[in-house]
N, C-alpha and C positions, 0 to 999 in steps of 0.2 A: 501494499498499498506504498503511497508517494505523502509523504511528509510537507503540508502546506507551511510553506515559510511563513513569520511571522514579522513583521514591517517594526520594530522597534526606534521611538525616539531614542538619544540615550538619557533623555528625562526619563522616561520610561523603563529600562532597561538597568539602570541603575536603581530601580524603584521596585521591583522583582526580583535584583542580587541584592538590596537588600532588603525585602519579605527573607524570601529562600529564605540568608543566617541566621533573619531571628527565629525565623520558623526551627530549621536543624539546631543550632546549643540554648535560645533562650525555651519557647515554649514544650520544645519536646519535654529538657527540661524537666519546667513547673510540674504539665503532666505526668507524667514518669513516676512525682511526685507523690502527686494528685491520686495516683494508681495505689502506690505503696504504704497511703493513707486506710487509703479507704479498704487493701487490703487485712488492717492491722484491727480493725474493726469488726474483720470473722464471717460468719455465714454470706456470701457473695447469691446468694442463692437470695436475697429479696438485702443487695444491698444503693440506694439509685443512685451515691459517691460513687458505689464500685464504673457503676453503668456507665455515670452520665463520661465519668474519666476515661471507659473505655471509647467513648465515643465520643471528648471532644481528641482521641487520640487517633484511634481511625481515621478522623476530618486531615489532621492536621497532614498526617503520611500522606493523603492520598492529595495536600495542595502544594506538601513538597513534593509530588510527583509532575504534576498537572507543570511546576514552577519548569522541572528540569526541563521536559519535556519542551519548553517556551523556547528555553533561553538553548536548550539544543539545532532547533530548528531557525533561532530570530540572525535577522539583518535589522544593519544597523539604517536609518537612513541617512544614503549621502545626496553629496553638491551634481550624481548623475542624474536622479530622481526627484531630481527637479522638471518640473517645464515650464519656466520663462511665463511668467504672465498666463501659469493655469493651475488652477488651485487638485495641492497632490496629496500625497501623505504630509502630514507637519504643516501645509498649513492654516493656517491662523484668521479664516474670517468673519469679514459681517456684509451681515442679510438684512435688510430689509423684506419686512413682514407685507407684501405689497394689504391687506385681505385690511388689516390691526396699522401702521406705519409706524414701527416698531421698532426697530434697532437688533439685532443678536451676536453674535460672533461667536464660535467660534471654533476649538479643534482639531484637526479631523486627522487623525493615528490609528490604531489598528483595537483591534477589539479584546485585547489584554492592555488596556494603558483607559480602554474607554472609563470615562468617568462625566455623567450627563450634572457632577453639583457644581464642576469643574469649567462647562460648556468644554470636551473633550468628549464629539461623535465618532463611532466607531466612520469607518469607514466601509463595511454595509452594513449599515444601519437603513433604512431611508431617503436619509437627509445625504446621509455623506456620499453615500454611490449617484448621485442627484447632483452631487455640490463638483463628483472627478471629472477635471478634464474642462471648466469654466473658468470663465476671465470677469473681470468686472467689469459692470453693468450687461451682464445674462439676465435672466429669465428662466427664475426650474418653477417648476409644478412641481411638490414633492406630494406622493401618494402616500399618503400612512389612515391609521385606523377610520377618522374623524373625521378623511376628503382627500384637499384639493387643498392643500398650504401654495402661494404663487408668492418665490424672493427673487426682490431681484437682488446682484453681488454687489455691492457699493463699493470697498476695501481688502482686500486683500495682503498678507503677509507671511511672511518667514520666522 
């Protein structure tokens, strides 16, 4: 099976590497201590603390595996990825919502870096996918679950 290349910004790569290091060192130790303490309570069949700690341990190990997989298939965005005056991965783009006459700024990133709270949207999202390759002045119709949103690209930064 072909592995999907994960395109990351330098900031995204650093964030994932930091999270992985934290999970491997601190979180693993913390949950191991919780398991050890829960075992000391005896009777594991009705030990809620033990069950919760084991669930957290499974989550941590799963997240470690996921991040390791992402990093194994990661490629940093570099200058050859940028097309002058076109929206691409890593672009910071300001849009005008035509219907509501409101501006919003997004940064186009991979799904691993997407964070709507920071206005970082995935290149695979409806808005991100619709913006790729566009330029300042372009109008874009984006189909979302609530209908169609019309944006006008008003600013592009790298």
